C-alpha positions as CSV (number, residue, x, y, z in Angstrom):
1,M,130.8,169.5,-4.6
2,N,131.3,166.5,-3.6
3,A,133.2,165.2,-0.6
4,L,136.8,165.4,-0.7
5,T,138.2,161.7,-1.4
6,S,141.8,160.8,-2.4
7,D,141.2,161.2,-5.9
8,T,139.7,164.5,-5.6
9,L,141.2,168.2,-5.9
10,T,140.2,171.0,-4.3
11,I,139.7,174.6,-5.4
12,G,142.9,175.6,-3.7
13,Q,144.9,172.4,-5.1
14,L,143.3,173.0,-8.8
15,L,144.0,177.0,-8.4
16,D,147.6,176.0,-7.4
17,R,148.3,173.5,-10.4
18,S,146.4,176.1,-12.7
19,A,148.8,179.0,-11.9
20,A,151.6,177.0,-12.3
21,R,150.8,175.6,-16.0
22,L,149.9,179.4,-17.0
23,A,153.2,180.7,-15.4
24,A,155.2,178.0,-17.1
25,A,153.4,179.1,-20.3
26,E,154.8,182.8,-19.2
27,I,151.4,184.0,-19.1
28,A,151.2,187.6,-17.6
29,E,149.5,187.5,-14.0
30,P,149.3,183.6,-14.0
31,R,147.4,183.2,-10.5
32,H,144.8,185.9,-11.4
33,E,143.8,184.1,-14.9
34,A,144.1,181.1,-13.4
35,R,141.2,182.2,-11.1
36,L,139.2,183.8,-13.4
37,I,139.4,180.3,-15.5
38,L,138.2,178.4,-12.8
39,A,135.0,179.9,-11.9
40,L,134.4,179.8,-15.8
41,A,134.4,176.3,-15.8
42,L,133.0,175.8,-12.2
43,G,130.3,177.5,-12.4
44,I,130.8,180.1,-9.5
45,E,132.1,183.7,-8.9
46,P,136.0,184.4,-9.1
47,A,135.9,185.2,-5.5
48,T,134.6,181.9,-4.6
49,V,137.9,180.5,-6.0
50,L,139.8,182.5,-3.2
51,G,137.1,182.6,-0.3
52,W,136.8,178.5,-0.7
53,P,139.6,176.8,-1.3
54,E,139.0,173.7,0.9
55,R,135.6,172.7,-1.3
56,A,135.9,169.8,-3.1
57,V,135.7,170.0,-7.1
58,Q,134.4,167.3,-8.9
59,P,136.5,165.4,-11.4
60,A,134.4,166.2,-14.3
61,L,134.4,169.8,-13.8
62,A,138.4,169.5,-12.3
63,A,138.9,167.9,-16.1
64,A,136.8,170.5,-17.8
65,A,138.8,173.2,-16.1
66,E,141.8,171.8,-17.0
67,A,141.3,171.8,-20.7
68,L,140.5,175.4,-20.4
69,I,143.8,175.9,-18.9
70,A,145.5,174.1,-21.5
71,R,143.8,176.4,-24.3
72,R,145.1,179.4,-22.2
73,A,148.1,178.1,-21.7
74,L,148.5,178.0,-25.8
75,G,147.6,181.5,-25.8
76,E,144.3,181.5,-26.2
77,P,142.4,184.9,-24.4
78,V,140.4,184.5,-21.7
79,S,138.0,186.5,-23.6
80,R,137.5,183.7,-26.1
81,L,137.3,180.9,-23.7
82,Q,134.5,183.1,-21.9
83,G,132.9,183.8,-25.5
84,K,132.5,187.3,-24.5
85,R,134.1,190.6,-23.7
86,E,133.2,193.7,-21.8
87,F,133.6,196.7,-23.7
88,W,132.3,200.3,-22.6
89,S,130.6,198.7,-19.7
90,L,128.7,196.2,-22.2
91,D,128.9,192.4,-22.3
92,F,129.7,191.5,-26.0
93,A,129.6,188.1,-27.3
94,L,132.7,186.9,-29.8
95,S,133.2,184.5,-32.4
96,P,136.1,183.7,-34.7
97,D,135.0,186.0,-37.2
98,T,135.2,189.1,-34.9
99,L,138.2,190.9,-33.4
100,D,138.0,191.0,-29.7
101,P,137.4,194.6,-28.6
102,R,140.2,196.2,-26.8
103,P,139.5,198.7,-24.1
104,D,141.9,201.5,-26.2
105,S,138.8,201.6,-28.7
106,E,136.7,203.3,-26.0
107,T,138.8,206.0,-27.2
108,L,136.3,206.8,-29.8
109,I,133.4,206.8,-27.9
110,V,134.6,209.2,-25.7
111,A,135.6,211.4,-28.3
112,A,132.5,211.1,-30.2
113,L,130.2,212.1,-26.9
114,A,132.3,215.0,-26.2
115,D,131.5,216.5,-29.6
116,I,127.8,215.6,-29.1
117,A,125.8,218.5,-28.1
118,D,122.6,216.8,-27.7
119,R,122.5,213.1,-26.6
120,D,118.6,212.9,-27.2
121,A,118.5,214.2,-30.8
122,R,117.5,212.1,-33.6
123,L,121.3,211.3,-34.9
124,R,122.2,208.7,-37.5
125,V,125.4,206.7,-37.1
126,V,127.3,204.4,-39.5
127,D,129.9,202.2,-38.4
128,F,132.3,200.8,-40.9
129,G,134.0,196.8,-40.0
130,T,131.7,196.7,-37.1
131,G,132.9,193.6,-35.8
132,T,130.9,192.4,-32.9
133,G,129.1,196.0,-33.4
134,C,130.7,197.4,-30.1
135,L,131.5,200.9,-30.8
136,M,128.1,201.2,-32.5
137,L,126.1,199.9,-29.8
138,A,128.4,201.4,-27.2
139,L,127.1,204.9,-28.8
140,L,123.8,203.8,-29.2
141,S,123.8,203.0,-25.5
142,E,124.3,206.5,-24.5
143,L,122.1,208.4,-27.5
144,P,118.6,207.2,-26.8
145,R,117.0,208.6,-30.2
146,A,120.2,207.5,-32.2
147,T,119.7,205.0,-34.7
148,G,122.9,203.3,-36.6
149,I,124.1,200.9,-39.3
150,G,127.0,198.5,-39.1
151,I,128.8,197.2,-42.0
152,D,131.3,194.0,-42.4
153,I,132.6,192.3,-45.1
154,S,132.3,189.0,-42.8
155,P,128.7,187.2,-43.0
156,G,129.6,185.8,-39.2
157,A,130.7,189.1,-38.0
158,V,127.5,190.6,-38.8
159,A,125.4,188.0,-37.4
160,M,127.5,188.2,-34.2
161,A,126.8,192.3,-34.0
162,Q,123.1,191.4,-34.4
163,R,122.9,188.8,-32.0
164,N,125.0,191.2,-29.4
165,A,122.1,194.0,-30.5
166,E,119.3,192.0,-29.7
167,A,121.0,190.7,-26.4
168,L,121.6,194.5,-25.4
169,G,118.4,195.6,-26.3
170,F,119.2,197.8,-29.4
171,A,117.7,195.8,-32.0
172,N,115.2,198.1,-33.4
173,R,117.6,201.2,-33.7
174,A,120.4,198.9,-35.0
175,D,120.6,197.7,-38.4
176,F,123.6,195.2,-39.4
177,R,124.8,194.9,-43.2
178,V,127.7,192.7,-45.4
179,G,129.7,195.0,-47.2
180,G,132.9,196.8,-48.0
181,W,133.9,200.2,-47.3
182,D,132.2,201.4,-50.6
183,T,129.1,199.8,-49.5
184,G,126.4,202.3,-50.8
185,I,124.4,203.4,-47.5
186,G,123.1,206.9,-48.7
187,G,123.7,209.4,-46.6
188,P,123.3,211.4,-44.5
189,A,125.5,210.0,-41.4
190,D,126.0,212.3,-38.0
191,V,128.5,210.3,-36.8
192,I,131.1,207.7,-38.5
193,L,132.7,205.1,-36.4
194,S,135.4,202.6,-37.7
195,N,138.2,200.6,-36.5
196,P,139.9,199.4,-39.8
197,P,142.6,196.8,-40.6
198,Y,145.9,199.1,-39.8
199,I,148.9,196.5,-39.1
200,P,151.1,196.4,-41.8
201,T,151.2,192.6,-43.7
202,I,155.0,192.2,-42.9
203,E,153.9,192.7,-39.1
204,I,151.5,190.4,-38.5
205,G,153.7,187.5,-37.8
206,R,155.2,189.3,-34.7
207,L,151.8,189.8,-33.1
208,P,151.2,188.2,-29.9
209,P,149.6,184.7,-30.3
210,E,146.5,185.7,-28.3
211,V,146.2,188.2,-31.6
212,L,147.6,186.0,-34.4
213,A,146.0,183.4,-34.1
214,F,142.4,183.9,-32.0
215,D,141.4,187.7,-34.4
216,P,140.4,187.4,-38.2
217,R,143.3,188.4,-40.2
218,V,141.2,190.3,-42.2
219,A,140.3,192.8,-39.4
220,L,144.3,193.1,-39.1
221,D,145.6,193.4,-42.2
222,G,146.1,196.9,-43.4
223,G,148.0,195.7,-46.6
224,S,151.7,196.5,-47.6
225,D,152.1,200.0,-45.4
226,G,149.2,199.4,-43.2
227,F,147.1,202.2,-44.8
228,S,144.9,200.6,-47.5
229,A,141.7,200.7,-45.4
230,Y,141.9,204.2,-44.8
231,R,142.4,205.2,-48.5
232,A,139.1,203.5,-49.3
233,L,137.5,204.8,-45.9
234,G,138.2,208.1,-47.0
235,A,136.0,208.4,-50.0
236,A,133.5,206.6,-48.2
237,I,133.1,208.8,-45.5
238,R,133.5,211.6,-47.8
239,G,130.6,210.7,-49.7
240,L,128.5,209.9,-46.9
241,L,129.3,212.3,-43.6
242,A,126.6,215.3,-43.0
243,P,127.9,218.8,-43.1
244,A,128.0,219.1,-39.7
245,G,128.8,215.7,-38.6
246,N,132.1,213.8,-37.6
247,A,133.8,210.5,-38.4
248,Y,136.0,208.8,-35.4
249,I,138.6,206.4,-37.3
250,E,140.9,204.2,-34.7
251,I,144.7,204.3,-36.2
252,G,147.6,202.8,-34.9
253,A,150.6,204.0,-32.6
254,G,152.7,206.4,-34.9
255,Q,150.2,206.5,-37.6
256,G,148.2,209.8,-37.1
257,L,149.9,212.4,-39.5
258,Q,150.1,209.9,-42.5
259,V,146.2,208.9,-41.7
260,A,145.2,212.5,-41.4
261,R,147.2,213.2,-44.9
262,I,145.4,210.5,-46.5
263,L,142.0,211.8,-45.4
264,G,143.0,215.2,-46.6
265,E,143.5,214.2,-49.7
266,A,140.2,212.6,-50.1
267,G,138.5,215.5,-49.2
268,L,138.0,215.5,-45.3
269,R,139.4,218.1,-42.8
270,V,141.1,216.3,-40.0
271,T,140.2,218.4,-36.7
272,A,142.1,216.6,-33.8
273,I,144.0,213.2,-33.1
274,R,143.1,212.2,-29.6
275,C,145.1,209.4,-27.3
276,D,144.3,206.9,-25.7
277,L,144.6,206.2,-21.6
278,A,148.6,205.3,-22.6
279,D,148.9,208.5,-24.1
280,I,149.4,206.5,-27.5
281,E,147.6,208.4,-30.6
282,R,144.1,206.4,-31.0
283,C,141.5,208.1,-32.6
284,V,142.0,211.0,-35.6
285,I,138.8,212.8,-36.0
286,A,137.4,214.2,-39.8
287,T,134.7,216.2,-40.6
288,L,134.0,217.9,-44.5
C-alpha cells in the first residue's frame, strides 16, 4: 500500500466511513460487515483491518471497497459480494441461479447423519432442487463411499453445483442433472434430501431485500399456499426411496403438520419433525 498523502485514506478511515454508510442503510452490525467487505476488497484478512488502521489504502482499492459497500447498502448480502457461502464448514460458490444456503438447512444433514448407522456404507443419495449442491455435497463429505445425484430445474444451478463438487473433490461421486420433481432417476435411493420452495406466492414481496432481490424466485415461490412442491415431491419420493431409506425435507416455520399430511397422502410415513437451532420446525423425515 502507498504511503499516506493528503488524498489517501487509511484503513481506519475507510472502515469508519463504510460502517457509517451501512448504518445509515440500516444494515445490522454495520461495523462488522464493513470489516468483512473491506477485507474482501483489499485482499487482506479481516483481522488486518482492525490491526493496521493506520495503513494507507491505494485510491483504486479504496474505490473498489466503496463500490462493494454501496452494493451492500442496497441490500446485496455479503455472501453474494464474496461469491460464496460457508455451509457445513465447506465453501460453496454462488451464482444468480442458486439459493444462498442458510445455516438452518444444516438441520437436514444433522438429521440424516443421526439415522445412518454405517457411514462407510455404499449409500445412494438424491437431492431434489440441489441449487449449489450444498446439501448433497455436505452429506457426501461425511459418507466416504456414498454417491449422489442432484436435480435442479435451472441449468445454471446445475452447472454451479458441478463446479462446487469439483472444487470440493467430490466430482467422482456426484452427478448433477437438469430436471424437475418428477425427473425419472430410477431407484432405489437410500437418502433423499430436498429444500423445496415453500414461501406462499403472496408473501414473496414481503421478503427482506437481500432475499427478494438476490435469490432466484423459482427457489422461493411455493405456489399459492406454499405447498405446491411438497405435493409433487411426495409422489417422487414414494417411487424412488429404498424400503429402509429416509427422506429429509426442509420446511418453513409452522408448515410441519401440513407437509406431514401431504406426504402421508402420497403413501409416505412421517417419522419425525426436527427443529433448527432456533427451535423452529425445519426438517420433516419420511419413510415408506
